[in-house]
DRENDO-1510 file (C-alpha; in Angstrom, 1 decimal, always signed):
<recs>
REC; n; res; u; v; w
REC; 1; MET; +36.8; +31.0; +4.5 .
REC; 2; ALA; +38.0; +34.5; +5.4 .
REC; 3; GLY; +37.7; +37.0; +8.2 .
REC; 4; PRO; +35.2; +39.9; +8.4 .
REC; 5; ASP; +37.6; +42.4; +6.6 .
REC; 6; GLU; +37.2; +41.0; +3.1 .
REC; 7; VAL; +38.6; +42.7; +0.0 .
REC; 8; ALA; +36.0; +44.5; -2.1 .
REC; 9; GLY; +35.1; +42.5; -5.2 .
REC; 10; PRO; +32.5; +39.9; -6.3 .
REC; 11; ALA; +30.0; +38.8; -3.8 .
REC; 12; LYS; +31.3; +36.1; -1.5 .
REC; 13; ALA; +29.2; +33.2; -0.3 .
REC; 14; ARG; +28.8; +32.8; +3.4 .
REC; 15; LEU; +27.2; +30.9; +6.2 .
REC; 16; ARG; +25.5; +33.0; +8.8 .
REC; 17; ILE; +25.4; +31.3; +12.2 .
REC; 18; GLU; +22.7; +31.4; +14.9 .
REC; 19; GLY; +23.6; +33.7; +17.7 .
REC; 20; GLY; +25.8; +35.9; +15.5 .
REC; 21; GLY; +28.9; +35.5; +13.4 .
REC; 22; GLU; +29.4; +34.1; +9.9 .
REC; 23; ILE; +31.9; +32.1; +7.9 .
REC; 24; ILE; +32.9; +33.7; +4.6 .
REC; 25; CYS; +34.0; +31.4; +1.7 .
REC; 26; LEU; +37.4; +31.9; +0.1 .
REC; 27; PHE; +36.0; +30.6; -3.1 .
REC; 28; ASN; +32.4; +30.6; -4.2 .
REC; 29; PRO; +30.9; +27.1; -4.9 .
REC; 30; ALA; +30.7; +26.1; -8.5 .
REC; 31; GLU; +27.2; +24.6; -8.0 .
REC; 32; LEU; +24.5; +24.0; -5.5 .
REC; 33; THR; +22.1; +21.1; -5.3 .
REC; 34; ILE; +18.7; +21.7; -3.6 .
REC; 35; THR; +16.4; +18.8; -2.8 .
REC; 36; LYS; +12.8; +18.8; -1.6 .
REC; 37; SER; +10.3; +15.9; -1.3 .
REC; 38; ASN; +6.8; +15.2; +0.0 .
REC; 39; THR; +5.3; +12.2; +1.6 .
REC; 40; TRP; +2.1; +10.8; +0.0 .
REC; 41; ASN; +0.2; +7.6; +1.0 .
REC; 42; ALA; -1.8; +5.4; -1.3 .
REC; 43; ALA; -5.3; +4.6; -0.2 .
REC; 44; GLU; -6.4; +1.1; -1.2 .
REC; 45; GLY; -9.1; +1.2; -3.9 .
REC; 46; LYS; -10.6; -2.0; -5.2 .
REC; 47; GLY; -11.3; -2.2; -8.9 .
REC; 48; ARG; -9.0; +0.7; -9.8 .
REC; 49; ASN; -5.9; +0.7; -11.9 .
REC; 50; ALA; -4.1; +3.0; -9.5 .
REC; 51; PRO; -4.8; +4.1; -5.9 .
REC; 52; GLU; -5.6; +7.7; -5.0 .
REC; 53; LEU; -2.7; +9.4; -3.3 .
REC; 54; ARG; -3.2; +11.4; -0.2 .
REC; 55; PHE; -0.8; +14.0; +1.0 .
REC; 56; GLN; +0.7; +13.5; +4.4 .
REC; 57; ALA; +3.5; +16.0; +5.0 .
REC; 58; GLY; +6.4; +17.9; +3.4 .
REC; 59; GLN; +9.9; +16.7; +4.1 .
REC; 60; PRO; +12.8; +19.0; +5.0 .
REC; 61; GLY; +14.6; +20.6; +2.1 .
REC; 62; THR; +18.4; +20.0; +1.8 .
REC; 63; ILE; +21.2; +22.0; +0.1 .
REC; 64; ALA; +24.4; +20.3; -0.9 .
REC; 65; LEU; +27.5; +22.2; -1.9 .
REC; 66; SER; +31.3; +21.8; -2.1 .
REC; 67; LEU; +33.8; +24.4; -0.9 .
REC; 68; THR; +37.4; +24.7; -1.8 .
REC; 69; LEU; +39.7; +26.0; +1.0 .
REC; 70; ASP; +43.2; +27.0; -0.1 .
REC; 71; THR; +45.9; +28.9; +1.9 .
REC; 72; THR; +48.9; +28.1; -0.4 .
REC; 73; ASP; +49.4; +31.8; -1.2 .
REC; 74; GLU; +49.6; +32.7; +2.5 .
REC; 75; GLY; +51.5; +29.6; +3.5 .
REC; 76; THR; +49.3; +29.2; +6.5 .
REC; 77; ASP; +47.6; +26.2; +8.0 .
REC; 78; VAL; +44.2; +25.6; +6.3 .
REC; 79; THR; +42.9; +23.9; +9.4 .
REC; 80; LYS; +42.1; +27.4; +10.8 .
REC; 81; HIS; +39.3; +27.5; +8.3 .
REC; 82; THR; +38.2; +23.8; +8.4 .
REC; 83; THR; +37.9; +24.1; +12.2 .
REC; 84; LYS; +35.3; +26.8; +11.8 .
REC; 85; LEU; +33.2; +24.4; +9.8 .
REC; 86; LEU; +33.7; +21.6; +12.3 .
REC; 87; ASP; +32.5; +23.8; +15.1 .
REC; 88; LEU; +29.1; +24.1; +13.4 .
REC; 89; LEU; +28.5; +20.5; +14.5 .
REC; 90; LYS; +29.4; +21.1; +18.1 .
REC; 91; VAL; +26.8; +21.4; +20.8 .
REC; 92; ASN; +26.4; +25.0; +22.1 .
REC; 93; PRO; +24.8; +25.2; +25.6 .
REC; 94; ALA; +24.2; +29.0; +25.2 .
REC; 95; LEU; +21.6; +28.5; +22.4 .
REC; 96; PRO; +17.9; +28.9; +23.1 .
REC; 97; GLY; +16.2; +25.8; +24.4 .
REC; 98; SER; +19.3; +24.5; +26.1 .
REC; 99; ASP; +19.1; +23.2; +29.7 .
REC; 100; THR; +22.4; +22.0; +31.1 .
REC; 101; SER; +20.7; +20.5; +34.2 .
REC; 102; ARG; +18.9; +18.1; +31.8 .
REC; 103; ASN; +21.8; +17.6; +29.4 .
REC; 104; LYS; +19.8; +19.3; +26.7 .
REC; 105; ALA; +21.6; +21.2; +24.1 .
REC; 106; ARG; +22.1; +21.4; +20.3 .
REC; 107; PRO; +24.4; +22.8; +17.6 .
REC; 108; PRO; +23.5; +26.1; +16.0 .
REC; 109; TRP; +21.4; +26.5; +12.8 .
REC; 110; VAL; +22.9; +28.3; +9.8 .
REC; 111; GLU; +21.7; +30.1; +6.7 .
REC; 112; PHE; +23.6; +30.0; +3.4 .
REC; 113; HIS; +23.9; +33.5; +1.7 .
REC; 114; TRP; +25.3; +34.5; -1.6 .
REC; 115; GLY; +24.6; +38.0; -2.9 .
REC; 116; THR; +20.8; +38.2; -3.2 .
REC; 117; LEU; +20.4; +34.5; -2.7 .
REC; 118; HIS; +19.7; +33.1; +0.8 .
REC; 119; SER; +18.4; +29.8; +2.0 .
REC; 120; PHE; +16.2; +28.4; +4.8 .
REC; 121; LYS; +17.4; +28.0; +8.3 .
REC; 122; ALA; +19.2; +24.7; +8.4 .
REC; 123; ILE; +21.3; +22.4; +10.5 .
REC; 124; VAL; +24.6; +21.0; +9.3 .
REC; 125; GLU; +23.6; +17.4; +8.7 .
REC; 126; ARG; +26.9; +16.2; +7.2 .
REC; 127; LEU; +30.4; +17.5; +6.7 .
REC; 128; GLN; +33.2; +15.8; +5.0 .
REC; 129; ILE; +36.7; +17.4; +4.8 .
REC; 130; LYS; +39.4; +16.1; +2.5 .
REC; 131; TYR; +42.9; +17.5; +2.7 .
REC; 132; THR; +44.4; +17.5; -0.8 .
REC; 133; TYR; +47.7; +19.5; -0.6 .
REC; 134; PHE; +50.4; +19.7; +2.1 .
REC; 135; ALA; +53.6; +21.7; +2.7 .
REC; 136; SER; +56.9; +19.9; +3.0 .
REC; 137; SER; +56.5; +20.1; +6.7 .
REC; 138; GLY; +53.2; +18.2; +6.5 .
REC; 139; MET; +51.1; +21.3; +7.2 .
REC; 140; PRO; +47.8; +21.1; +5.2 .
REC; 141; LEU; +47.4; +23.9; +2.8 .
REC; 142; ARG; +44.3; +22.9; +0.7 .
REC; 143; ALA; +41.1; +21.1; +1.5 .
REC; 144; LYS; +37.7; +20.3; +0.0 .
REC; 145; ALA; +34.7; +20.5; +2.2 .
REC; 146; ASP; +31.4; +18.7; +1.2 .
REC; 147; LEU; +28.6; +20.2; +3.2 .
REC; 148; SER; +25.0; +19.0; +3.5 .
REC; 149; LEU; +22.4; +21.4; +5.1 .
REC; 150; LYS; +19.0; +20.2; +6.2 .
REC; 151; GLN; +16.0; +22.5; +6.7 .
REC; 152; TRP; +15.5; +23.0; +10.4 .
REC; 153; MET; +12.1; +24.6; +10.5 .
REC; 154; ASP; +9.3; +25.6; +8.1 .
REC; 155; ASP; +10.8; +28.9; +7.1 .
REC; 156; GLY; +10.0; +28.7; +3.4 .
REC; 157; LEU; +12.0; +27.0; +0.6 .
REC; 158; LEU; +13.3; +29.8; -1.4 .
REC; 159; PRO; +14.1; +29.5; -5.2 .
REC; 160; LEU; +17.8; +29.6; -5.8 .
REC; 161; GLN; +19.2; +31.8; -8.5 .
REC; 162; ASN; +22.8; +32.1; -9.5 .
REC; 163; PRO; +23.8; +35.7; -8.4 .
REC; 164; THR; +26.4; +35.9; -11.2 .
REC; 165; SER; +23.7; +35.3; -13.9 .
REC; 166; HIS; +21.6; +38.1; -15.4 .
REC; 167; THR; +18.3; +36.2; -15.2 .
REC; 168; PRO; +15.5; +38.6; -14.2 .
REC; 169; THR; +14.3; +38.1; -10.7 .
REC; 170; LEU; +10.5; +38.0; -10.6 .
REC; 171; HIS; +10.3; +38.5; -6.8 .
REC; 172; THR; +12.4; +39.9; -4.0 .
REC; 173; MET; +12.4; +38.4; -0.6 .
REC; 174; HIS; +12.4; +40.5; +2.6 .
REC; 175; ARG; +13.1; +39.3; +6.1 .
REC; 176; VAL; +11.0; +41.3; +8.6 .
REC; 177; VAL; +12.9; +42.9; +11.5 .
REC; 178; GLN; +11.5; +44.0; +14.9 .
REC; 179; GLY; +9.1; +46.9; +14.6 .
REC; 180; GLU; +8.6; +46.7; +10.8 .
REC; 181; THR; +5.1; +47.0; +9.3 .
REC; 182; LEU; +3.9; +46.4; +5.7 .
REC; 183; ASP; +3.6; +50.1; +4.9 .
REC; 184; ARG; +7.2; +50.7; +6.0 .
REC; 185; ILE; +8.4; +47.7; +4.0 .
REC; 186; ALA; +6.5; +49.0; +0.9 .
REC; 187; ALA; +8.2; +52.4; +1.4 .
REC; 188; VAL; +11.6; +50.7; +1.3 .
REC; 189; HIS; +11.0; +48.5; -1.8 .
REC; 190; TYR; +8.5; +50.7; -3.8 .
REC; 191; ALA; +9.3; +54.2; -2.4 .
REC; 192; ASP; +5.5; +54.3; -1.8 .
REC; 193; SER; +4.0; +53.1; +1.6 .
REC; 194; THR; +0.5; +52.9; +0.1 .
REC; 195; ARG; +1.6; +49.9; -2.0 .
REC; 196; TRP; +1.5; +47.7; +1.2 .
REC; 197; ARG; -1.6; +45.8; -0.1 .
REC; 198; LEU; +0.5; +44.2; -2.9 .
REC; 199; ILE; +2.7; +42.6; -0.3 .
REC; 200; ALA; -0.2; +41.7; +1.9 .
REC; 201; GLU; -2.0; +39.9; -0.9 .
REC; 202; ALA; +1.2; +38.1; -2.1 .
REC; 203; ASN; +1.8; +36.7; +1.4 .
REC; 204; SER; -1.9; +36.2; +2.6 .
REC; 205; VAL; -1.3; +38.7; +5.4 .
REC; 206; VAL; -4.5; +39.6; +7.3 .
REC; 207; ASP; -3.2; +42.2; +9.7 .
REC; 208; PRO; -0.5; +44.5; +8.1 .
REC; 209; LEU; +0.5; +45.9; +11.5 .
REC; 210; ALA; +1.2; +42.5; +13.1 .
REC; 211; VAL; +3.8; +40.9; +10.8 .
REC; 212; ARG; +6.0; +38.5; +12.8 .
REC; 213; ALA; +9.7; +39.6; +13.1 .
REC; 214; GLY; +12.0; +37.1; +11.4 .
REC; 215; SER; +9.4; +36.0; +8.8 .
REC; 216; LEU; +10.1; +36.1; +5.1 .
REC; 217; LEU; +7.9; +38.0; +2.7 .
REC; 218; VAL; +7.6; +37.9; -1.0 .
REC; 219; ILE; +7.9; +41.4; -2.5 .
REC; 220; PRO; +6.2; +41.2; -5.9 .
REC; 221; GLU; +7.2; +43.4; -8.8 .
REC; 222; LEU; +5.0; +46.4; -9.5 .
REC; 223; PRO; +2.4; +45.8; -12.2 .
REC; 224; VAL; +3.5; +47.1; -15.6 .
REC; 225; ARG; +1.5; +50.0; -16.8 .
REC; 226; ARG; +0.6; +49.7; -20.4 .
REC; 227; ARG; +0.2; +52.8; -22.5 .
REC; 228; GLY; -3.2; +53.2; -24.2 .
</recs>
């Protein structure tokens, strides 16, 4: 993890925190594991070799990753970074939905970002920190943090693509901000506001002037024009 004034270079992975602020990774993760499952129930059917399955509901998606935290070059205590991760599991009474009179509060949700890659809103379900290197004084200088994020709301399960690879991206994702309409979004991505229908069709939008702020939209590539 690092402060907001990071040195220019390769894209750094980060956790954006509800209410503002973010945690920037000192080292990008070597791999990510994304998991998603659905619940299906079997209806009893006499005289059949197998029952018919009926869909019940989707289960929260999860992302698992490991982060390396190392301050040996600086000679400073690595706990200044691990504490930021631990704070993500602490209850914050200032968050929406909290009610101190009823002892009702929760920790913040987070989003994992890395270049053009970003995940669903998630809560930190599990965090394990292992200190692996110490100074002669006993001060910890290196740690490994295993993080498990669980989808907090139905915000869409985005396909993950390694931002260091050169695999073509079929679609771009756009998060709507307050006051944006589809024609304005089309102008940003296509330099042509009249292309808003492509975005509307890709996202099953009925009213292009009433897109909810905070929602995620698929921005499809423009159709390839073939020469006759």
